[in-house]
N, C-alpha and C positions, 0 to 999 in steps of 0.2 A: 372261551370260557360258555358253559352252559348257562348257569342263570345267573352267574356274577360277572361284570366288567368293571374292570378298574381302570380309572382315567386319572394318572397322577400329573401336574403340574409342579414347576419349579417352588418350593419355599419361595415368598418374598427375601430379596435380599435384607429389606430392613424388617422382617419378622424379631423382634426382640421377644424370649419368651415371657421374661418378667409383664412384659409390656402387656402380651396376651393374658397373663396371671390375672392382671389388674383390671382387665378388660372381662375376663370370667369370674372374678371377684365382683363388681359391679353389676354384673345380671344375678347372681346367687342372690346378695345381697336390695335389691329391687324385688327379687321376687319372696325373700323371706319375712321381710320389710311387711309386706302386703299382708302376710298373714296375720299378724298381729298387731299392726297399729293401728286397725280400723276396729277392733276391740274397744278401745276406750272412746270412739267416736258415737255410740250406739245412743247413748242419752239425747245429743245435739243431733245425730240425724232423725229419731225419734220426735224431738222438737220442731225439726226442718220441715218433714213430711208426712207427719200424724199420722203414723200408721201403727199398725199393733206388733206387739213381741212376736206373734208368731209368722206375721211376716217380715220384722227388721232382720231376724237372722238372716234372711235370704242374702242379704249385703255380704256375710260374712261366707256362707256356703256356697252361693252363685261361685264364688273364685276357687275355694277349696276341692268344690266339682266339678268342674269342668277342668281344673288342673287335673286331678285326678285318672278323668277319663282319657284327656289328649295326651297325658303323658305315655300312656300305653302305646299310642301311634306315632307319636314324637320320633322317636328311632328309625322308623322307616323311612319317614320324610327326611331324616339328616341322612342315611342311606342313598334316597334317589337324588338332591340335590346339592349335596355336602354342607358340613360341619358347620364352615363358615358361613353359608347362604342361610340355612335354619336360624344360627345364632342370630344374623342380622336381622331375619324376619321376626325371630320371636322380641327383639329390641324394640321392631317397628310397630309390630303388632301392640306391644306393651304401654309404649308412650302414648300409641292414638286412643286407646283405651284407659288411660290415665287421665289424658285432658278431657275425653266425653265424662269421666266420672267426673271431676272437677267443676265443670257447668252444667252437669245434669239439673233438667229444672224440675223431674218429679222423680218418684222412685224406681219407676219401672224402666226409665232408662240408666240410672244409676244403677239396677241392678243385669241390665245385660252388657253395660258396660265391665262388670265386674265378671262376665262371662267372659269376654274381649280377653281382658288381665289373665283369666286362669291360661286363655288358649296360649298366649305369648307365652307365661312361665314354664309351660309345657315344654314348647320351643325350647327355651334358653340353656334349659338344665341337662338335656342330655348331650346337646350338641358342646357346652360347654365343656364338659366330660372328653369328650372328641376332641376336641382343640389342644387342652390340655395333654392328652394325650401324645400329638404332633410337637407341642411347641418344647416338649421334655423327656427326649427320648430314652433316657440314661431312666431305668427304675427308682434306683432313690433318689434324684432329684423330684421324679414324678410325683413321688409319695408324698413327699415335701410340700410342692404343689398343690394338690388335692388336698393335704390337711389345712392348709392355709385358705384353699376356696371354702371346705367346707365350715372352717372357723370363722369365715367373714358373714358365713348366712347363719352360724350360731350365734354372731354377737347382733347383727339385724333382729333377730327373732327376741330376741332377750331385751334390744334395747326399743323394740315398736311399741309397748305400752309410754313408754317415758316421753319421746319423742312424737309422738301422739298427741299427746297430754299437751305437751309444750306448743305444739303448732296450733291446737284448737283453741287454747288457752289465749293465745296471742295474738292470731289472726281469724281461724273459722277453721271446721271442718274441712273446707275444700283442699285447703295448701297439703293434708296430707296424701293426695293426690297428687296434684300439684309439684310438688317436691320432686317427683319421680323424672319430670322432663329434665330438667337440668342433668342429670345423675346420668339418664337414659343418653342423652346425646354424647358426650363424654364417651360411654363403652360405645357406641357405635363408631366413632371417629377412631378409637384405639382398635377396634376389629378391624377397621377399613386400611387403615394404615399400618397395621403390624401383626393382623391376624395369619395364622399359615395361609397358603394360596392353595395347599394341597385339596384335589376334590375328588371324594369317592363316591361313586355312583353304583349301586346295587340294584339289581334287577327284582325288587321284590316286591309283593302286590300289598295291597291295601287291604285291610281288614274292615271295609266300611261296614256291612252289616255288626258285626261284631261291635265297632264302637258306637253305633246308634242305638243298639240295644242295652247295652252296659251302661251309658250314659242315662235313655231314659227309664230305666230299672232304678235306677239310682236317686233319681231327679223324684221319681214318684214315690219311691220308699223313705227318703227325706220330708217331701211334702206330706206325706200321711202321718209320720211321726210328729212333724211339728205344730200340725193340729189337734194332738191326742186330747190337749185340755179345754179345747172350745167348744161353746154349747152345741149340741144339735149338728156337731159336725161328724156323727158317729156314721152315717150310709157314704159320707164321702171320705169316710179313713181307711174305711172296709172295701172302698173300690179303690183307691189307691193303692193297698196292700197287694189286693188280688192282681192288679197290673203290673205290679212290682214283680211280683210273682211269675208272671208269665212272659214278663221280658227276660227276668232272670232264665227260665227255661228256655228259651230262644236263644242268650246268650250261649250258655251252655251245649245246646245241640250245634248254634252255627259254629264254635270254635272245637269241638270234636270233627266237624266235618269239612271246612276249609283246609287249603295245600299250606296254607302258612299262616293259622292262626294268631290273634295280637296277644293270645294269654295261652300259651300250649298247656292242656288241663295237666298232663303229664308231672308238670312243677310239683303239684299239691299231694303226689305219691310219696312226696318228699318227705318225712314225719318231721325234720328238722327247720326246712325249711317252712313249711307250714305255721309251726308253732311260732318261729320268727317273725313270719307274716301277722299271726292271729295276736303277738305280742305289740307289734308296731300298730295296729289297728287299736288297739288298748291304751297305748301312752298316748297318742295323737287325742284319742276319744276323752282321756280324764285332762288331758294339758289344756286342750281348743275350750273345751266345754268350764274348765275352771275358768281360765282368763274371763270368760264371757261372762258366768256367773258373777264372777266378783266384780268386773268394770261395773255390773249394775250394780250389787250391791252398795259399791263404794259413793256412786254417785245417785241412786236413788234413797238407799236407808239412810248412808252416814252425810249425805249432802254434798259429798265432797266437786270439786273444779275437776275438769278433765286433768290438767296438772298435777293435783296435787292425788287422782289416781294413776296418775303414772308413776309418779314418785312411789307409791303405795306399793307397785311392783319390785319395785330397783332393788330389794333386798333377795326378791327370787333370780331374779337377772344376772346381780354380780356371783351368787351362787352356779348357776347357771353356768356363764361363761369359765370359772375358775376348773370348777367339778367337768365339763366337758373337756380341758384342756388336758387333764390329768387322765379320764379316763383309757385312754389309748394306752398309758402307761399301766394302769392298774389291770386292766384286762390282757395284757402283754405279761404281768405276773403271774397273776392270778387264775387268768383261763376267761375268755368269752362267757360261757357259760356260765359259771358260778358269779362275775360281775353282772350279768345280767337281773341272775335269780337278784341279788344283793341290791341292784338300784330300785327293780318290782317291791320288793318289801319295802324298800327306804320312803321310796313315793306313797305305798300304802298307809305308811306310819304316818305322812307329814297330810295326807287327806285325811286321815283320823283325828289330825290335832285341827284340822277345822271345823270339827264340829262342836270344839269350843267357842268359837265365835261367835260371839251375839251383836244387836243392833248398834252398839254402845264401845264393843271393844279398841283397845288402843292399839295400837303398831307392836308394841311390847307382846300383844297375845297372837297376833295375825303373823307378823316377820316371823317368828319360829315355823309357824306352820307351814308358811309360803318356802321358806329357806330347805328345810327336810321335803318337803315335795320337788322341789326342784331340784337338790340334790339328785333326788332320784332317776327323775326322769331324765338328767343329764346323763346320770352313770349307766340307765339301761340303753336309751336309744342308740348310741353308739353299736353299742355289744349286737343290738338288734340287726343292725346292719352290715357287721363283720360277721356273725353268725348266716348271714342270707349269702354273705361270697362263699363264705367254706362250705355249706351245706349244699347249695346249689351245684348241678352239673356245669363246669367249666366251659362249658360250649353254651349255655345260657346264663349265663353271668348278667349281661344286660338285659336279659330280658326278667330275668330273675329282681334284682334291683328293682326295675320297673314297677315291678308287679307288689312289690313292699312299699315302695314307697307312694304306690298309687292304694293302698290300703290303708297307710296312714291317715292320707288325705282324706277318706273315703271316712275312716272312724272319726277323725277331725268333724267334719261335717254332720253326724249322727248323732255323736257328741252334743254339738250346740244347738240341733234340731229338736234331739230329746230334752235337754236342761229347759232351754226355752220353754219347751210344750210344759213341762214341771212347773218353774215358775207362774207360767200367763199373768195372770193381771194383779199376783199379790207385792202386796206393801205392806211395811213394818214387820210386824212380826210373825204374819204368814209368810211373809217374803223370807225369811231367817228361816222358820222350820222349812219350808222347800228346799230353800238352798241349803240345810243338813242333811235331807234326804238326795238332793246331786253327790253329797261326799259321800253319802254310806253307799252308795253307786257305783261311785268310782271307788272305791278301797276292793266293793266284790268284785268289779272287774281285773285289777290290779292281783290279788290274790287268786282268781281265776287262772290270771298269765302267768303268774309266780310257779301254780299248782303244775300246768302245762309242761313248761320248760323244766320243772323237776322233774316230773312222771313220765312226759313222753317224750322230751328230745333226747336225742341220743349222745353221749358224748363221743364227739369226735377231736381226737388230741392234736391232731394237724390245724385245726379250727382255732386252738387255744392261745395260739401265737399271730392270731392273724392281724394286719394293721387297724387300726379303727381310726375313723376321723370322726368329724362332728355330727350335732344334731342335725344339721341341714344336710347330711350326704344324703342328695337327692338321686 
């Protein structure tokens, strides 16, 4: 074979499909939990390390940005060394980084360790999909397995604030990282014991230049945005934006020149795919930003404990879990595109309702707004992923899925950075006013995404019955 060599070993006689599924679910739950669990720890982290808000948001964005950028190259590594080995390396890196997070003596070490967690997460997700494909050769069984895998990730994202709040209140913020270790050890054991031994090695180049320029562009952009409210930072912000633009230009030049680009630019000539990527970006922008802003609101303005803050998110989490399960059936009946539109519009109504939340608002005001927002997001994100599969070239589905999920993670990082800059050092009534501004921006973004789907995304009839999985379908 010219560029591709396949080396197959016999699948282990002891490989049991449902044990492989359990290992994959363990991995996605760790990855997804660490997206949302840290949000309720911002007050504790600020108290421990005495860092300003524009720096504190890096404990969230270091994870999401590294996850997003490394996700683009993780598939190439899996092709080279095999899905099982990549999955095990992902677990190992994630667990070591979690230990360092839990023992971090200062904020810099914690932030760097979060980058390590993002790298581990990026290795875990695509290799898990490959393991499930091998463990469940029948398409119907595989669809059920992927649905359970994605659903477990959705559950972890939704439960993150409550789990984090409980651990922080009972033991301390370090436990939200240390709890990953025993769970990850179980995942490693299951993979070693039951993981399929099939090894597929593909001679594929690593796009190291593309990887570096993408990471540098995103980091510079996020840093510039997060300092927008800092006095005297104008020259630094301008420099950051210019450098980010230069790295972005370099990235596009590299991707258009190399033989095997990390992100084939031809993907974006497909308007359906491009709109799906934009909608995914906006959804994570508002969702991650919302959790960050209201975690601060509950603790800084309303004086709630970390546990009470987690409890405040329970209504939204419950709705997300329920709607996530129903999203597939609704999309199958009414179509992916209409379901996505309804989800985006419903989320915009929910975020508009957060404008009614004031410093003394009770749960009877907060919960309905959160529940409507969560329902819309849980309805739209699975439709975005199904649209990605439907509109992308069948030969590029894996890359397309990686690009859309990277766009989602970048959206989350930019949302946290921008909302952090808007809030700045505000307190009391000023905080609430700035919080309402973030709600207005969220509504505007969701309406823009809905308009793009309505006006630009083409109708594709065979997409209307695509299988739809959960929010964590990375």
